[in-house]
LUMPAGU-430037 format. One record per residue (C-alpha): x, y, z; residue in one letter. Coordinates in steps of 0.001 Angstrom, whole numbers, plus 500000, padded with zeros to 6 digits. Each point is the difference from the previous one (the first is absolute). Example, Ala and Ser with C-alpha at 12.3 -4.5 7.8 and 13.67 -1.06 7.14 Angstrom:
# residues 2
512300495500507800A501370503440499340S
***
This chain:
# residues 110
754125457169225765M496410501124500224I500330503002502275R496751500782501712T499552503455501450E499678499793503764G501670496604500361L503513499433501293T502209497680497994E501970497530502112V502989497868499001T501861496954501233D502335502438501782A497367501846502057D497160497454500248F500912498921503545A500124503565501256E496957501403498196V497661496985500116V501120497555502666L500987502748502456G496871502119499521A497941501026503019D496724499213498168R498827497471497424P501458500426496510V498372498843496762L502655499018497454V499130499778496324E502436497681498245F499858501449496494T501710500073496588A500084502337496990D498693497275497698W496942499235502153C496686501451498701P498035499160503203P502689501889501964C499240503134497972R496285499371500538Q500277499849503801I502488502892500344A497355502761500389P498090497842502498V503118499615502139L500777503718499766A496482500836501222A500229497511502872I503453501347500935A498557503506500279A496800499019501811E501569497514502444E503306501832500603A499387500201503761D499755496222500419R501582498340496941L503164500536497989G499855499111496307V503168499332497992V501073498472496687Q502830497567499301L501168499370496416D500479496224499804V502432500192497082D502315502450501776A499690498346503433N500306496216499629P501122499290503577L496846501291501707T497820498561497241T501504496533500495A499982500243503801R496215500353500029Y499353497542497166G498416502544497667V499289498385496633L497144502088498556S499413503715499702M498510501913501519P500371498262503327T498721502095502895L501317499085503437T499368501659503345V502884499882502467F499399500616503700R502769499952502620A502451498737497392G497892497036498876E497719499445496995P496456499664501344V497852500157496838W500560499598496274S498037499934496735V500928499839496333V498398502096497273G498340503333499495A496710500777501684R497654502922500481S500588502498502755K496855498905501838R500965496336499882R503587500683501027L498884502125502966L497618497238501100E502800497418499796E502486502303501739L497587500550502899A500679496410501071E503767500572499999A499956503306501845L
***
């Protein structure tokens, strides 16, 4: 698993509690060890997690180790970034992007 400093790793076992039960929006990166774009976007997500900590949670979910959550949300490509608010997915994109572009896209979801 690509462990990114500053990001919490969630699993099938704690996804409902950490993500769906959160009191603020949560950005989930569906990721995998074998995914080069996932490694590319990791520092971007870590920076956003630090800068937006007061209004946005940012977590990672390893798709290979957590097939139930991956299948539940129909994730087929990595990285898939999905924002959950009040227990529901409200925004999703696939692929790595620059920090500026991701923040612009996230502004619509927050």
